[in-house]
RONU-370934 format. One record per residue (C-alpha): residue number from 1; residue in three letters; z, y, x. Coordinates in steps of 0.02 Angstrom, whole numbers, plus 50000, padded with zeros to 5 digits. Each point is the difference from the previous one (the first is absolute). Layout:
BEGIN
PT   resi   resn      pz      py      px
PT    NUM    ala       Z       Y       X
...
This chain:
BEGIN
PT   resi   resn      pz      py      px
PT      1    unk   47322   51021   49736
PT      2    unk   50138   50074   50108
PT      3    unk   50184   49990   49956
PT      4    unk   50098   50163   49983
PT      5    unk   50103   49962   50155
PT      6    unk   50071   50175   50023
PT      7    unk   50055   50010   49819
PT      8    unk   50079   49826   50003
PT      9    unk   50088   50034   50164
PT     10    unk   50069   50167   49941
PT     11    unk   50069   49923   49840
PT     12    unk   50085   49856   50091
PT     13    unk   50074   50108   50139
PT     14    unk   50064   50118   49865
PT     15    unk   50089   49855   49918
PT     16    unk   50083   49960   50167
PT     17    unk   50074   50174   50004
PT     18    unk   50051   49996   49816
PT     19    unk   50070   49824   49981
PT     20    unk   50047   49944   50177
PT     21    unk   49987   49815   50040
PT     22    unk   49925   50032   50172
PT     23    unk   50078   49941   50162
PT     24    unk   50083   50130   50110
PT     25    unk   49877   50101   50101
PT     26    unk   49990   50078   50173
PT     27    unk   50062   49849   50099
PT     28    unk   50155   49961   49896
PT     29    unk   49934   49852   49902
PT     30    unk   50112   49871   49920
PT     31    unk   50006   49824   50073
PT     32    unk   49836   49906   49977
PT     33    unk   50009   49865   49867
PT     34    unk   49866   49898   50088
PT     35    unk   50086   50016   50169
PT     36    unk   50169   49947   49931
PT     37    unk   49922   49850   49913
PT     38    unk   49918   49946   50162
PT     39    unk   50165   50022   50092
PT     40    unk   50086   49892   49868
PT     41    unk   49874   49861   50026
PT     42    unk   50032   50005   50186
PT     43    unk   50187   50000   49973
PT     44    unk   49980   49839   49901
PT     45    unk   49908   49930   50151
PT     46    unk   50154   50042   50105
PT     47    unk   50118   49918   49876
PT     48    unk   49895   49842   49978
PT     49    unk   49889   49973   50155
PT     50    unk   49843   49903   49957
PT     51    unk   50021   50006   49811
PT     52    unk   49904   50162   49969
PT     53    unk   49854   49975   50119
PT     54    unk   49869   49869   50040
PT     55    unk   50027   49995   50187
PT     56    unk   50101   49855   50069
PT     57    unk   50168   50053   50073
PT     58    unk   50023   49930   50175
PT     59    unk   50181   49981   50056
PT     60    unk   49954   50056   50175
PT     61    unk   49930   50163   49931
PT     62    unk   50127   50034   49862
PT     63    unk   50106   50123   50099
PT     64    unk   49851   50098   50064
PT     65    unk   49917   50003   49829
PT     66    unk   50161   50059   49920
PT     67    unk   50019   50140   50127
PT     68    unk   49821   50058   49971
PT     69    unk   50024   50002   49811
PT     70    unk   50166   50092   50012
PT     71    unk   49922   50129   50114
PT     72    unk   49857   50028   49878
PT     73    unk   50114   50007   49849
PT     74    unk   50128   50115   50078
PT     75    unk   49879   50143   50028
PT     76    unk   49917   49985   49831
PT     77    unk   50164   49985   49905
PT     78    unk   50075   50146   50094
PT     79    unk   49851   50107   49951
PT     80    unk   50021   49959   49815
PT     81    unk   50189   50027   50005
PT     82    unk   49970   50166   50090
PT     83    unk   49885   50057   49859
PT     84    unk   50130   49949   49870
PT     85    unk   50145   50084   50089
PT     86    unk   49901   50159   50029
PT     87    unk   49946   50013   49819
PT     88    unk   50168   49962   49919
PT     89    unk   50174   50065   50029
PT     90    unk   50120   49854   50013
PT     91    unk   50188   50005   50020
PT     92    unk   49999   49923   50173
PT     93    unk   49825   50016   50071
PT     94    unk   49984   50185   49959
PT     95    unk   50140   50037   50124
PT     96    unk   49893   49938   50145
PT     97    unk   49834   50046   50078
PT     98    unk   49872   49904   49894
PT     99    unk   49911   49918   50147
PT    100    unk   50163   49945   50082
PT    101    unk   50067   49940   49833
PT    102    unk   49842   49899   49969
PT    103    unk   50012   49918   50172
PT    104    unk   50184   49957   49978
PT    105    unk   49975   49934   49824
PT    106    unk   49854   49892   50053
PT    107    unk   50101   49927   50144
PT    108    unk   50149   49965   49886
PT    109    unk   49887   49918   49872
PT    110    unk   49914   49886   50126
PT    111    unk   50171   49950   50068
PT    112    unk   50049   49946   49823
PT    113    unk   49859   49871   49985
PT    114    unk   50095   49852   50076
PT    115    unk   50135   50027   49868
PT    116    unk   49867   50012   49865
PT    117    unk   49928   49833   50058
PT    118    unk   50173   49922   49992
PT    119    unk   50020   50056   49819
PT    120    unk   49825   49940   49957
PT    121    unk   50039   49828   50068
PT    122    unk   50136   49988   49866
PT    123    unk   49876   50056   49866
PT    124    unk   49876   49867   50054
PT    125    unk   50137   49869   49997
PT    126    unk   50052   50055   49825
PT    127    unk   49821   49984   49940
PT    128    unk   49978   49829   50078
PT    129    unk   50163   49927   49935
PT    130    unk   49979   50084   49830
PT    131    unk   49821   49951   49961
PT    132    unk   49956   49815   49988
PT    133    unk   49815   50047   50004
PT    134    unk   50019   50066   50178
PT    135    unk   49932   49875   50126
PT    136    unk   50055   50090   50158
PT    137    unk   50076   50160   50064
PT    138    unk   49831   50043   50076
PT    139    unk   49921   49992   49827
PT    140    unk   50130   50124   49938
PT    141    unk   49958   50125   50138
PT    142    unk   49812   49989   49981
PT    143    unk   49980   49974   49813
PT    144    unk   50149   50070   49905
PT    145    unk   49969   50183   49951
PT    146    unk   50185   50026   49965
PT    147    unk   50045   49965   50181
PT    148    unk   49870   50125   50061
PT    149    unk   50066   50131   49878
PT    150    unk   50180   49970   50055
PT    151    unk   49948   50007   50184
PT    152    unk   49919   50170   49972
PT    153    unk   50151   50057   49901
PT    154    unk   50122   49954   50137
PT    155    unk   49899   50102   50125
PT    156    unk   49976   50146   49880
PT    157    unk   50187   50000   49964
PT    158    unk   50036   50022   50186
PT    159    unk   49897   50159   49997
PT    160    unk   50071   50057   49833
PT    161    unk   50180   49988   50057
PT    162    unk   49955   50103   50154
PT    163    unk   49942   50137   49883
PT    164    unk   49815   49984   50041
PT    165    unk   49903   50079   49855
PT    166    unk   49845   49931   49915
PT    167    unk   49951   49866   50129
PT    168    unk   50114   49864   49929
PT    169    unk   49939   50037   49823
PT    170    unk   49818   49979   50055
PT    171    unk   50047   49834   50079
PT    172    unk   50088   49943   49842
PT    173    unk   49855   50047   49887
PT    174    unk   49877   49909   50113
PT    175    unk   50106   49843   49979
PT    176    unk   50011   50035   49813
PT    177    unk   49811   50005   49986
PT    178    unk   49983   49834   50091
PT    179    unk   50141   49902   49919
PT    180    unk   50030   50078   49829
PT    181    unk   50184   50022   50043
PT    182    unk   50069   50177   50006
PT    183    unk   50150   50021   50117
PT    184    unk   50054   50177   50039
PT    185    unk   50039   50016   50187
PT    186    unk   50173   50068   49957
PT    187    unk   50059   49838   49919
PT    188    unk   50136   49910   50099
PT    189    unk   49968   49813   50005
PT    190    unk   50109   49867   50080
PT    191    unk   49951   49839   50086
PT    192    unk   49918   49845   49923
PT    193    unk   49901   50101   49872
PT    194    unk   49862   49913   49902
PT    195    unk   49889   50062   49858
PT    196    unk   49905   49850   49931
PT    197    unk   49821   50043   49952
PT    198    unk   50050   50184   50023
PT    199    unk   49864   50079   49892
PT    200    unk   50064   50141   49891
PT    201    unk   50175   50007   50075
PT    202    unk   50069   50178   50020
PT    203    unk   50148   50047   50110
PT    204    unk   50053   50182   49993
PT    205    unk   50054   50116   50139
PT    206    unk   50188   49990   49979
PT    207    unk   50012   49813   49966
PT    208    unk   50129   49905   50101
PT    209    unk   49964   49814   50012
PT    210    unk   50120   49877   50081
PT    211    unk   49969   49839   50096
PT    212    unk   49916   49843   49931
PT    213    unk   49922   50089   49851
PT    214    unk   49850   49923   49912
PT    215    unk   49885   50092   49879
PT    216    unk   49848   49943   49903
PT    217    unk   49841   50090   49949
PT    218    unk   50010   50153   49891
PT    219    unk   50184   50037   50033
PT    220    unk   50039   50185   49988
PT    221    unk   50149   50080   50087
PT    222    unk   49977   50174   49931
PT    223    unk   50083   50166   49956
PT    224    unk   50073   50031   49828
PT    225    unk   49909   50164   49972
PT    226    unk   49898   50120   50105
PT    227    unk   50002   50142   49873
PT    228    unk   50102   50109   50119
PT    229    unk   49863   49983   50132
PT    230    unk   50038   50075   50170
PT    231    unk   50181   50034   49950
PT    232    unk   50028   49812   50024
PT    233    unk   49944   50002   50181
PT    234    unk   50128   49918   50113
PT    235    unk   50099   49923   49856
PT    236    unk   50028   49814   49976
PT    237    unk   49873   49961   49864
PT    238    unk   49961   49815   50021
PT    239    unk   50105   49841   49981
PT    240    unk   50105   49906   50126
PT    241    unk   49982   49811   50017
PT    242    unk   50140   49912   50089
PT    243    unk   49978   49839   50102
PT    244    unk   49921   49840   49931
PT    245    unk   49924   50081   49846
PT    246    unk   49846   49925   49916
PT    247    unk   49892   50099   49877
PT    248    unk   49861   49913   49905
PT    249    unk   49829   50064   49950
PT    250    unk   49977   50167   49912
PT    251    unk   50185   50042   49989
PT    252    unk   50041   50185   50015
PT    253    unk   50163   50064   50073
PT    254    unk   50031   50185   49971
PT    255    unk   50110   50136   50071
PT    256    unk   50090   50053   50158
PT    257    unk   50170   49951   49931
PT    258    unk   49943   49823   49956
PT    259    unk   50071   49865   50114
PT    260    unk   49949   49818   49987
PT    261    unk   50148   49899   50061
PT    262    unk   49994   49868   50136
PT    263    unk   49922   49834   49951
PT    264    unk   49931   50060   49834
PT    265    unk   49837   49945   49919
PT    266    unk   49895   50110   49886
PT    267    unk   49878   49909   49888
PT    268    unk   49818   50044   49969
PT    269    unk   49959   50155   49896
PT    270    unk   50180   50063   49994
PT    271    unk   50021   50190   49990
PT    272    unk   50170   50044   50074
PT    273    unk   50078   50174   50010
PT    274    unk   50180   49961   50048
PT    275    unk   50096   49910   50136
PT    276    unk   50047   49816   49989
PT    277    unk   50138   49907   50093
PT    278    unk   49976   49868   50133
PT    279    unk   49934   49829   49949
PT    280    unk   49923   50064   49838
PT    281    unk   49853   49921   49910
PT    282    unk   49900   50125   49896
PT    283    unk   49873   49933   49875
PT    284    unk   49906   50068   49850
PT    285    unk   50086   49946   49839
PT    286    unk   49924   49939   49836
PT    287    unk   49822   49980   50064
PT    288    unk   49889   49889   49892
PT    289    unk   49839   49915   50052
PT    290    unk   49883   49955   49857
PT    291    unk   49882   49851   50015
PT    292    unk   49867   49992   49865
PT    293    unk   49852   49891   49958
PT    294    unk   49844   50108   50020
PT    295    unk   49907   49928   49849
PT    296    unk   50147   50010   49883
PT    297    unk   50044   50175   50062
PT    298    unk   49825   50056   49955
PT    299    unk   50027   49929   49827
PT    300    unk   50166   50095   49984
PT    301    unk   50112   49849   50022
PT    302    unk   50149   50035   50115
PT    303    unk   50032   49852   50112
PT    304    unk   50163   49988   50099
PT    305    unk   50112   50101   50115
PT    306    unk   50108   49970   50152
């Protein structure tokens, strides 16, 4: 039996016209998700030579290999930035010819990579000194998903702050899918940043995070309310963490006016909606843990509490 191809095609194409959700046509496509993901992988190869490929890195060939990879990346990244700039009006890039803007932005971004590596070296050091399970700095680079997510974030942030649309968000979501940690590319993060375990951590667009900050899994740095939707665009919606702050697992810090003072510690599962001064310790109060004998509990006999 034959399928009703013409009927099925007509219905689906009609839904494209009615509901949208189709990429821009006639040569004005958005950046390619697959291409940006491949570029991000290659950028990690530039940041950490030898850690994201099987081939042995020879010191005598390092400079030549780096030049070849930069040359390959530059053209591909410029093409994706060009698509993004052409499709979106941005405060800075829209003032320039899209192709020239893409070339200049790509060059500026690639020039920022030594500085990104310098920051990442502090993140790796924070992870090594802060985690007694870490056996070496090399283990942290190759096996800690949080370091990979932060590395991608620091690159995506360089593009974000240059007003490049969409590309940094694709990079961030690729890292999110691999690590389980969601860092918006707009978040400003200082040196020596470490997210232990990292899974489930969320860091919003307008977060400002100081130096020597340590988070644990499931920490949320989130907005108070998004009910106003697009009217909130550009406003400070997410918390500020000053230097030497530690936040334990599954704590949630809410609101753009919320400032966590220098040297403070937030305990696990805390939900905080207001600022706290420096050197504060914030814990849940009046929490009881019940320990019961299974057999006696089944018989309705309450055992003991802590």
